VEXKE-323582 format. One line per 4 residues: number of its first residue (from 0); their letters; for each residue x, y, z of C-alpha. Coordinates in nm, 4 decimals, padded with zeros to 6 digits. Layout:
# residues N
NUM> a> X/Y/Z; ...
END
This chain:
# residues 541
0> mplq> 00.0125/-00.0083/-00.0093; 00.1327/00.3439/-00.0690; 00.2187/00.5777/00.1852; -00.0716/00.8817/00.1931
4> velv> 00.2120/01.1210/00.2799; 00.3633/01.0436/-00.0524; 00.0610/01.0524/-00.2620; -00.0093/01.3936/-00.1150
8> dqvk> 00.3017/01.5246/-00.1895; 00.2929/01.4077/-00.5525; 00.0042/01.6939/-00.5930; 00.2114/01.9908/-00.4571
12> naki> 00.2485/02.1947/-00.7730; -00.1097/02.1315/-00.8885; -00.3589/02.4245/-00.9140; -00.6854/02.2397/-00.9647
16> yskl> -00.8625/01.9054/-00.8686; -01.1215/01.6437/-00.9562; -01.1925/01.3657/-00.7004; -01.3713/01.0346/-00.8406
20> dlrw> -01.4831/00.7761/-00.5861; -01.5037/00.4261/-00.7116; -01.8290/00.2360/-00.6768; -01.8605/-00.1266/-00.5316
24> gfnn> -01.5120/-00.1152/-00.4217; -01.3755/-00.4720/-00.3637; -01.6936/-00.6016/-00.5302; -01.5216/-00.4981/-00.8682
28> irik> -01.2657/-00.7680/-00.8305; -01.4059/-01.1622/-00.9291; -01.3214/-01.4118/-00.7180; -01.0897/-01.6811/-00.9070
32> egde> -01.2959/-01.9455/-01.0798; -01.2942/-02.2680/-00.8476; -01.2449/-02.0808/-00.5356; -01.5923/-01.9431/-00.4856
36> wkta> -01.6474/-02.2519/-00.1913; -01.3664/-02.0667/00.0255; -01.5968/-01.7736/00.1150; -01.9173/-01.9662/00.1639
40> frta> -02.1361/-01.8639/00.4715; -02.4548/-02.0012/00.6377; -02.7652/-01.8479/00.6450; -03.1206/-01.9242/00.7551
44> ygiy> -03.2020/-01.9845/00.3984; -02.8909/-02.1796/00.3074; -02.5329/-02.1607/00.2068; -02.4100/-01.8640/00.0117
48> eylv> -02.0569/-01.8266/-00.1814; -01.9215/-01.5041/-00.2911; -01.8917/-01.4447/-00.6640; -01.6932/-01.1411/-00.5768
52> mpfg> -01.4203/-01.0257/-00.3480; -01.6038/-00.9351/-00.0421; -01.5249/-00.6711/00.1924; -01.3045/-00.7469/00.5065
56> lkna> -01.0738/-01.0217/00.3498; -00.6950/-00.9292/00.4850; -00.5530/-00.8938/00.1215; -00.8481/-00.7309/-00.0204
60> pavl> -00.6842/-00.3785/00.0090; -00.3792/-00.4613/-00.1425; -00.5404/-00.6424/-00.4488; -00.7613/-00.3665/-00.5141
64> qrmm> -00.4322/-00.1167/-00.5035; -00.2642/-00.3363/-00.7545; -00.5861/-00.3361/-00.9657; -00.6209/00.0751/-00.9678
68> nhif> -00.2036/00.0881/-01.0113; -00.2088/-00.1283/-01.3091; -00.5252/00.0386/-01.5026; -00.3534/00.3806/-01.4516
72> rhll> -00.0241/00.2903/-01.4969; 00.0666/00.5394/-01.7036; -00.1011/00.8396/-01.5189; 00.0216/00.7615/-01.1720
76> gatv> 00.2323/01.0506/-01.0450; 00.1892/01.2848/-01.3468; -00.1795/01.3560/-01.3411; -00.3653/01.1004/-01.1282
80> vvym> -00.2857/00.9268/-00.7512; -00.5215/00.6561/-00.6317; -00.5554/00.4865/-00.2742; -00.7885/00.2028/-00.3418
84> ddil> -01.1179/00.3303/-00.4335; -00.9990/00.6975/-00.4315; -00.9082/00.8768/-00.7540; -00.7344/01.2260/-00.7539
88> ifse> -00.6969/01.3945/-01.0628; -00.4769/01.6986/-01.0598; -00.3337/01.9639/-01.2986; -00.0860/02.2350/-01.2905
92> keee> -00.2577/02.4073/-01.5642; -00.6362/02.4654/-01.5625; -00.6828/02.4419/-01.9203; -00.5331/02.0945/-01.9408
96> haeh> -00.7382/01.9874/-01.6496; -01.0306/01.8723/-01.8683; -00.8415/01.6460/-02.1044; -00.6835/01.4759/-01.8088
100> vrev> -01.0313/01.4166/-01.6636; -01.1393/01.2401/-01.9923; -00.8424/01.0379/-01.9934; -00.9420/00.8826/-01.6502
104> lril> -01.2884/00.8549/-01.7367; -01.1911/00.6568/-02.0663; -00.9872/00.4278/-01.8788; -01.2746/00.3190/-01.6281
108> qenn> -01.5129/00.2899/-01.9099; -01.2476/00.0495/-02.1007; -01.2270/-00.1646/-01.7695; -01.5952/-00.1603/-01.7047
112> lyak> -01.5585/00.0544/-01.3722; -01.7972/00.2859/-01.2605; -01.7767/00.5977/-01.0084; -02.0209/00.7345/-00.7852
116> lakc> -02.1362/01.0582/-00.9324; -02.2890/01.1501/-00.5778; -01.9353/01.1388/-00.4147; -01.7328/01.3049/-00.6983
120> kffv> -01.5945/01.6599/-00.7251; -01.4936/01.8217/-01.0657; -01.3173/02.1055/-01.1323; -01.2297/02.2273/-00.7619
124> krvi> -00.9649/02.4219/-00.6216; -01.0554/02.2718/-00.2437; -01.0335/01.8999/-00.2381; -01.0831/01.6535/00.0610
128> flgl> -00.8730/01.3530/-00.0053; -00.7375/01.0770/00.2474; -00.8884/01.3022/00.5332; -00.7020/01.5888/00.4141
132> vitp> -00.7996/01.9267/00.2943; -00.5638/01.9937/-00.0127; -00.5489/02.3378/-00.1799; -00.2897/02.5104/-00.3905
136> egis> -00.1529/02.6796/-00.0733; -00.1269/02.3928/00.1614; -00.2677/02.1001/00.3449; -00.5147/02.1334/00.6562
140> meee> -00.7075/01.8721/00.8719; -01.0666/01.8103/00.7655; -01.3711/02.0047/00.9433; -01.5494/01.6878/01.0071
144> kika> -01.2800/01.5048/01.1511; -01.1638/01.8258/01.3622; -01.5216/01.8400/01.5186; -01.5366/01.4563/01.5955
148> itew> -01.2322/01.4991/01.8027; -01.3409/01.8124/02.0242; -01.6931/01.6241/02.0914; -01.4836/01.3099/02.1800
152> napr> -01.6051/01.2161/02.5344; -01.3421/01.1296/02.8067; -01.2392/00.7707/02.7546; -01.3579/00.5368/03.0408
156> kike> -01.1735/00.2184/02.9628; -00.8318/00.1438/02.7930; -00.9781/00.0455/02.4657; -01.1751/00.3973/02.4133
160> vqaf> -00.8234/00.5295/02.5138; -00.6577/00.3450/02.2234; -00.9170/00.4188/01.9903; -00.8641/00.8070/02.0579
164> lgfv> -00.5092/00.7697/02.0421; -00.5317/00.5944/01.6939; -00.7736/00.8479/01.5676; -00.5539/01.1611/01.6530
168> nfyr> -00.2373/01.0098/01.5553; -00.3159/01.0109/01.1673; -00.3036/01.3927/01.2262; 00.0025/01.4012/01.4556
172> rfia> 00.1945/01.6045/01.1749; -00.0279/01.9128/01.2451; -00.0027/01.8537/01.6237; 00.3053/02.0251/01.7906
176> dfsk> 00.4469/01.8198/02.0387; 00.2039/01.5510/02.0065; 00.4330/01.2727/02.1491; 00.4852/01.4585/02.4682
180> varp> 00.1370/01.5862/02.5362; -00.0129/01.2540/02.4763; 00.2520/01.0800/02.7398; -00.0170/01.0085/02.9961
184> lhdl> -00.2377/00.8590/02.7822; 00.0005/00.6283/02.6051; 00.1158/00.5343/02.9751; -00.2629/00.4224/03.0229
188> tkke> -00.2260/00.1761/02.7464; 00.0872/-00.0262/02.8579; 00.0427/-00.3645/02.9962; -00.0165/-00.4329/03.3566
192> tkfe> -00.1013/-00.0837/03.4118; -00.4376/-00.0036/03.6155; -00.6658/00.2193/03.4203; -00.7113/00.5437/03.6367
196> wsqe> -00.8347/00.8533/03.4645; -00.6526/01.0942/03.6525; -00.6190/01.4867/03.6305; -00.3054/01.4683/03.4235
200> cqqa> -00.4764/01.2461/03.1748; -00.7598/01.4556/03.1561; -00.5296/01.7823/03.0999; -00.3399/01.5719/02.8307
204> feei> -00.6924/01.4830/02.6534; -00.8087/01.8645/02.6644; -00.4803/01.9839/02.5552; -00.4897/01.7402/02.2453
208> kkrv> -00.8214/01.8693/02.1470; -00.7268/02.2077/02.1857; -00.4334/02.1685/01.9613; -00.6385/02.0143/01.6839
212> cenp> -00.8682/02.3062/01.7088; -00.5839/02.5287/01.6094; -00.5789/02.3264/01.2767; -00.2420/02.4977/01.1209
216> vlih> -00.1902/02.4965/00.7396; 00.1052/02.3020/00.6450; 00.2453/02.4488/00.3008; 00.3905/02.2118/00.0346
220> pdpe> 00.7249/02.1886/00.0068; 00.9032/02.3245/-00.2754; 01.2466/02.1650/-00.3730; 01.3531/02.4827/-00.5470
224> kpfi> 01.3728/02.7038/-00.2297; 01.5818/02.6698/00.0675; 01.4799/02.4741/00.3590; 01.4685/02.6009/00.7168
228> letd> 01.5268/02.3523/01.0132; 01.4803/02.4593/01.3407; 01.5788/02.2201/01.6502; 01.5861/02.1628/02.0069
232> asgv> 01.6467/01.9446/02.3035; 01.5158/01.9185/02.6542; 01.5799/01.6750/02.9198; 01.3314/01.4070/02.8023
236> aiga> 01.2425/01.4575/02.4121; 01.3741/01.6437/02.0937; 01.1663/01.8917/01.8939; 01.1964/02.0359/01.5429
240> ilsq> 01.0216/02.2366/01.2645; 01.0808/02.2262/00.9102; 00.9848/02.5383/00.7374; 01.0098/02.7453/00.3893
244> rged> 00.9879/03.1164/00.3214; 00.6648/03.2011/00.1262; 00.5887/03.4478/-00.1034; 00.5042/03.7131/00.1590
248> gylh> 00.8969/03.6627/00.3113; 00.7460/03.4942/00.6181; 00.8260/03.1208/00.7303; 00.5642/02.8873/00.7121
252> piay> 00.5793/02.5202/00.8685; 00.5852/02.2419/00.6241; 00.5513/01.9612/00.9276; 00.6260/01.9179/01.2965
256> lsks> 00.8532/01.6543/01.4485; 00.8592/01.5624/01.8323; 01.0161/01.2273/01.9649; 01.0935/01.1062/02.3159
260> ynda> 01.4381/00.9561/02.4150; 01.4901/00.6092/02.4474; 01.6607/00.4635/02.7675; 02.0396/00.5068/02.5922
264> qrny> 01.9709/00.8725/02.4739; 01.8470/00.9512/02.7802; 02.1944/00.9694/02.9134; 02.3553/01.1705/02.6409
268> dtan> 02.5048/01.5090/02.7701; 02.3540/01.8230/02.6359; 02.5810/01.8727/02.3296; 02.5066/01.5250/02.2087
272> kell> 02.1041/01.5672/02.2837; 02.0992/01.8754/02.0641; 02.3204/01.6778/01.7965; 02.0759/01.4119/01.8082
276> aive> 01.7726/01.6654/01.7297; 01.9558/01.7589/01.4391; 02.0253/01.3971/01.3387; 01.6885/01.2761/01.3750
280> slkh> 01.5200/01.5630/01.2089; 01.7080/01.5230/00.8911; 01.6479/01.1301/00.9084; 01.2730/01.1804/00.9519
284> wriy> 01.2443/01.4174/00.6697; 01.4613/01.2533/00.4340; 01.2370/01.2197/00.1397; 01.2434/01.6329/00.1290
288> legt> 01.6168/01.7120/00.2384; 01.8326/01.4586/00.1075; 02.0099/01.5633/-00.2203; 01.8702/01.9255/-00.2035
292> iqpi> 02.0612/02.1767/-00.4328; 02.0533/02.4777/-00.2197; 02.1961/02.4266/00.1665; 01.9603/02.3671/00.4456
296> tvft> 01.9849/02.5978/00.7252; 02.0121/02.4254/01.0626; 01.9298/02.6503/01.3871; 02.0380/02.5080/01.7149
300> dhrn> 02.0872/02.6807/02.0632; 02.3990/02.5041/02.1146; 02.6881/02.7342/01.9557; 02.9657/02.4229/01.9844
304> lerw> 02.7418/02.2425/01.7044; 02.8639/02.5009/01.4708; 03.1942/02.3700/01.4230; 03.0748/01.9756/01.4569
308> knae> 03.0314/01.9148/01.0499; 03.4077/02.0324/00.9715; 03.5707/01.8868/01.2922; 03.8845/01.6816/01.2408
312> tfnr> 03.8481/01.4352/01.5278; 03.5212/01.2521/01.6571; 03.4051/00.9956/01.8514; 03.2405/00.6765/01.7315
316> rhar> 02.8861/00.8117/01.7624; 02.9785/01.1049/01.5880; 03.1644/00.8866/01.3244; 02.8289/00.7157/01.2485
320> whme> 02.6173/01.0431/01.2731; 02.8987/01.1671/00.9858; 02.8548/00.8771/00.7599; 02.4498/00.8951/00.8110
324> lasf> 02.4172/01.2824/00.7112; 02.6863/01.2317/00.4077; 02.4076/01.2786/00.1551; 02.2376/01.5917/00.3341
328> nfei> 02.3733/01.9476/00.2391; 02.3385/02.1332/00.5543; 02.5040/02.4414/00.7465; 02.4598/02.4624/01.0962
332> hyrp> 02.3815/02.8077/01.2697; 02.3905/02.9121/01.6308; 02.0941/03.0864/01.7422; 01.9987/03.1910/02.1023
336> gkms> 01.7069/02.9622/02.2825; 01.5298/03.2919/02.3416; 01.4942/03.3448/01.9678; 01.4066/02.9981/01.8971
340> tkpd> 01.0813/02.9670/02.1066; 00.8930/02.7410/01.8340; 01.1072/02.4053/01.8903; 01.1579/02.4954/02.2176
344> alsr> 00.7674/02.4255/02.2675; 00.7923/02.1112/02.1194; 01.0780/01.9827/02.3231; 00.9512/02.1166/02.6819
348> rhdh> 00.6311/02.1425/02.8830; 00.5069/02.2615/03.1876; 00.5413/01.8981/03.3531; 00.8624/01.8501/03.2285
352> tdip> 01.0394/02.1339/03.4260; 01.0396/01.9272/03.7470; 01.2558/01.6607/03.5789; 01.6260/01.7499/03.6690
356> npeq> 01.8883/01.6872/03.4174; 02.0995/01.4005/03.5124; 02.4778/01.4594/03.6693; 02.7067/01.4647/03.3790
360> imia> 03.0216/01.3319/03.3907; 03.3057/01.3818/03.1430; 03.4780/01.0751/03.0223; 03.7659/01.1064/02.7608
364> aekf> 03.6162/00.9459/02.4640; 03.8582/00.7610/02.2002; 03.9287/00.9953/01.9004; 03.9095/00.8894/01.5102
368> kgfk> 04.0819/01.0832/01.2557; 03.8110/01.2224/01.0503; 03.7254/01.3005/00.6908; 03.4982/01.5597/00.5151
372> anle> 03.1313/01.4472/00.4925; 03.0952/01.6200/00.1758; 03.1427/01.3716/-00.1432; 03.4811/01.3933/-00.2941
376> ldii> 03.5187/01.6622/-00.5524; 03.7502/01.4559/-00.7687; 03.4632/01.1634/-00.7734; 03.2211/01.4052/-00.8679
380> smir> 03.4126/01.5804/-01.1719; 03.4955/01.2177/-01.2890; 03.1374/01.1428/-01.2812; 03.0471/01.4463/-01.4862
384> esll> 03.3097/01.3766/-01.7634; 03.2020/01.0399/-01.7811; 02.8439/01.0955/-01.8182; 02.9119/01.2984/-02.1163
388> edes> 03.1439/01.0086/-02.2829; 02.8737/00.7125/-02.2160; 02.6804/00.6903/-02.5106; 02.4417/00.4504/-02.3772
392> lttl> 02.3060/00.7157/-02.1451; 02.2719/01.0058/-02.4156; 01.8902/00.9220/-02.4978; 01.7701/00.9093/-02.0924
396> isst> 01.9654/01.2468/-02.0373; 01.8246/01.4302/-02.3222; 01.4595/01.3153/-02.2304; 01.5408/01.3928/-01.8410
400> qnke> 01.6319/01.7463/-01.9635; 01.3433/01.7976/-02.1748; 01.0682/01.5702/-02.0312; 00.8182/01.8579/-01.9527
404> dlpp> 00.7814/01.8779/-02.3345; 00.6998/01.4669/-02.3450; 00.3464/01.3524/-02.3454; 00.2360/01.2614/-02.0252
408> sikk> 00.2466/00.8899/-02.0913; 00.5959/00.9090/-02.1891; 00.6901/01.1478/-01.9187; 00.6079/00.9134/-01.6498
412> qydk> 00.8565/00.7036/-01.7497; 01.1156/00.9601/-01.6505; 00.9611/01.0895/-01.3597; 01.1928/00.9196/-01.1325
416> yewk> 01.4948/01.0992/-01.2893; 01.6313/01.4371/-01.2676; 01.9207/01.6387/-01.4104; 02.0733/01.8697/-01.1616
420> edll> 02.4075/02.0211/-01.0968; 02.5125/01.8451/-01.4310; 02.4347/01.5009/-01.2825; 02.1817/01.2376/-01.3735
424> wykg> 01.9799/01.1430/-01.0579; 01.7573/00.8569/-01.0121; 01.5372/00.8502/-00.6944; 01.7615/01.0788/-00.5577
428> rivi> 02.0634/00.9079/-00.6126; 02.3587/01.0018/-00.8753; 02.3559/00.7584/-01.1482; 02.6955/00.6199/-01.2075
432> penk> 02.8403/00.5770/-01.5962; 03.0015/00.2662/-01.7283; 03.3217/00.3573/-01.6270; 03.5309/00.0991/-01.4265
436> evkl> 03.7860/00.3865/-01.2930; 03.4549/00.5659/-01.1585; 03.2890/00.2861/-00.9687; 03.6315/00.1615/-00.8238
440> aile> 03.6803/00.5219/-00.6674; 03.3433/00.4739/-00.5209; 03.3764/00.1385/-00.4140; 03.7407/00.2326/-00.2363
444> mhhd> 03.5814/00.5477/-00.0677; 03.3063/00.3315/00.0924; 03.5332/00.0212/00.1697; 03.8715/00.0862/00.2098
448> npia> 03.8580/00.4199/00.3697; 03.9618/00.4085/00.7378; 03.6249/00.5565/00.8598; 03.4158/00.2831/00.6707
452> ghqg> 03.6205/00.0213/00.8539; 03.6394/-00.2614/00.5818; 03.2353/-00.3133/00.6532; 03.0812/-00.6612/00.5345
456> qart> 02.9292/-00.6635/00.1901; 02.5675/-00.5937/00.3088; 02.6705/-00.2774/00.4884; 02.9054/-00.1476/00.2224
460> leli> 02.6112/-00.2087/-00.0573; 02.3865/00.0143/00.1993; 02.6349/00.2942/00.2257; 02.6723/00.3128/-00.1448
464> srry> 02.3450/00.2836/-00.2502; 02.2255/00.5436/-00.0216; 02.3929/00.7783/-00.2541; 02.4358/00.6168/-00.5800
468> ywpa> 02.2763/00.3760/-00.8315; 02.4115/00.1446/-01.1199; 02.2843/-00.1602/-01.2489; 02.4204/-00.4845/-01.0916
472> mklq> 02.5548/-00.2435/-00.8251; 02.5293/-00.5606/-00.5791; 02.6943/-00.7963/-00.7699; 03.0199/-00.5879/-00.8404
476> vnrf> 02.9904/-00.4851/-00.4267; 03.0027/-00.8186/-00.3359; 03.2913/-00.9391/-00.5671; 03.4876/-00.6233/-00.4206
480> vesc> 03.4582/-00.6902/-00.0823; 03.5368/-01.0728/-00.1109; 03.8564/-00.9744/-00.3124; 03.9570/-00.7459/-00.0261
484> evcq> 04.3027/-00.8560/00.0714; 04.2760/-00.6712/00.4458; 03.9465/-00.8431/00.5248; 04.0573/-01.1759/00.4103
488> rskg> 04.3807/-01.1350/00.6270; 04.2173/-00.9868/00.9311; 03.8595/-01.1171/00.9503; 03.7717/-01.4958/01.0609
492> hkqf> 03.6249/-01.7530/00.8587; 03.4292/-02.0636/00.8910; 03.6407/-02.3334/00.9712; 03.5977/-02.6673/00.7801
496> aplk> 03.7319/-03.0064/00.8846; 03.9791/-03.1635/00.6533; 03.8706/-03.4182/00.4341; 03.9387/-03.7727/00.5294
500> plpi> 03.9542/-04.1117/00.3133; 03.7237/-04.3664/00.4378; 03.8901/-04.6831/00.5810; 03.9284/-04.9762/00.3680
504> pqkl> 03.7348/-05.2878/00.5363; 03.9080/-05.6024/00.5900; 03.6065/-05.8161/00.4899; 03.3946/-05.8559/00.2197
508> srst> 03.0599/-05.6924/00.2601; 03.1880/-05.5376/00.5832; 03.1447/-05.1915/00.4791; 02.8990/-05.0624/00.1975
512> tftw> 02.7646/-04.7094/00.1026; 02.4214/-04.6701/-00.0667; 02.3040/-04.4429/-00.3788; 01.9895/-04.4344/-00.5943
516> aelm> 01.9865/-04.5074/-00.9645; 01.6790/-04.4720/-01.2139; 01.6137/-04.6859/-01.4762; 01.4170/-04.5411/-01.7633
520> istt> 01.1838/-04.8320/-01.9016; 00.9917/-04.6426/-02.1383; 00.8986/-04.2937/-02.2545; 00.5984/-04.2943/-02.0036
524> ggqv> 00.7967/-04.3870/-01.6847; 01.0987/-04.5830/-01.5022; 01.1837/-04.7872/-01.2242; 01.4207/-04.6724/-00.9154
528> lgly> 01.6850/-04.9282/-00.7716; 01.8686/-04.8749/-00.4669; 02.2673/-04.9669/-00.4942; 02.4807/-05.0948/-00.2206
532> psnl> 02.8372/-05.1199/-00.3653; 03.1021/-05.2849/-00.1374; 03.3927/-05.0325/-00.0258; 03.6219/-05.3399/-00.0338
536> tlfi> 03.5495/-05.4634/-00.4088; 03.3279/-05.2086/-00.5402; 03.0825/-05.4918/-00.6184; 02.7270/-05.3677/-00.6665
540> y> 02.4321/-05.5606/-00.4728
END
């Protein structure tokens, strides 16, 4: 099933929408002939069997989604997004929208599918899709859902608490500080916890409803504009806001993040907690932030982190974080806490002020000689030169550069490719041409480099595939790691006992072996014989 967040992101540049609701849903799919008996059910009037796929089957949503993806395969992501029986048609130009709607209706007609007219919306600039209100300006919560949450009665048992949390969790990206505000309610759902609706639970319940009523509008992310990331860390949680500057010159939120520490992270010192907030935020919004052309501006209230990215030595944890953030183009800037009230609010709450910070003990950590997290400039230069020399990529590069002029059905084939910074990108990764020197340099950087640490096949493949792409990458990475002399000498290998010959028996038939032999009697069949050769005479019995 597709992620709903990714579907909504695909319509970020649209100016006009139409929505169709498929009639009969799962019942549009025929049960495989001969399997109808598996759906039998008994009634007072006899036993009945389904001829079409009923509602309630475990795999029914995935089967319906696969069917819809297949019939709209040439339009998905270009003019159409589909989530089961909900079809959203979108266009960047209003004059093209009528043609896009006709194309969708034609496909439905060819496949004998029908839409429910009462639930359809045509040529609107505000549409409700997957419980979200989508407009060209951004997304917000549906008014009916807000009303349902605000009128929700206080839970009286654990199942009612779980139902409430499950409902509001869908809108957590709109609710600042959700994970911490809802903590008392989450604690009630833990095993072996007696249900007791305390004053703290009631306050958390009312606070969630209050924040839902604020209904902020989250703007659509624009990859052409720089991103602003504001982070903060308190004693118990991290908070972050991802924003972009609008046409009015003000910052507008794209999404909120609030996350509690695990047991190990709770013991970090202040600097590491602030750095963890940056790392977790970049990883959480990887779909927006990885491989951006313009640098991401990261604001933190810890001055020492301004120099962290260019540090020459760091401990094991920081070395790992350097590797994880190598594909992000970001700059860390210091801003005093009094000027960062928004992320502070995400990581701090009035009931957290009484939690004392643990005593910090400074222990000298082991140091490692570092390397720059940015890509090596010489490798990038080699890739650019090789792209121009690789004739097999000429058509792909040309089509990617001019895909806006291609018909929608053909344009869809190149949606996953981009041409920027004089590089060809596939799903956010740099496409590597057929050049042995370039591939060897990449393999050495991610395996032989001291900070890479001569990792195994799976780990080396993961590190490379985060940033680069070329066919048969897995096979070449595995061969490179297998042939690494350092790994062969230093890493342990599975030990095998040496082969030993079978002892020669002293008497006939004292020791025999056993095997099978098949005798073909005719073209239609055969017989199988058991053979018992003697280890002394090799005579077969």
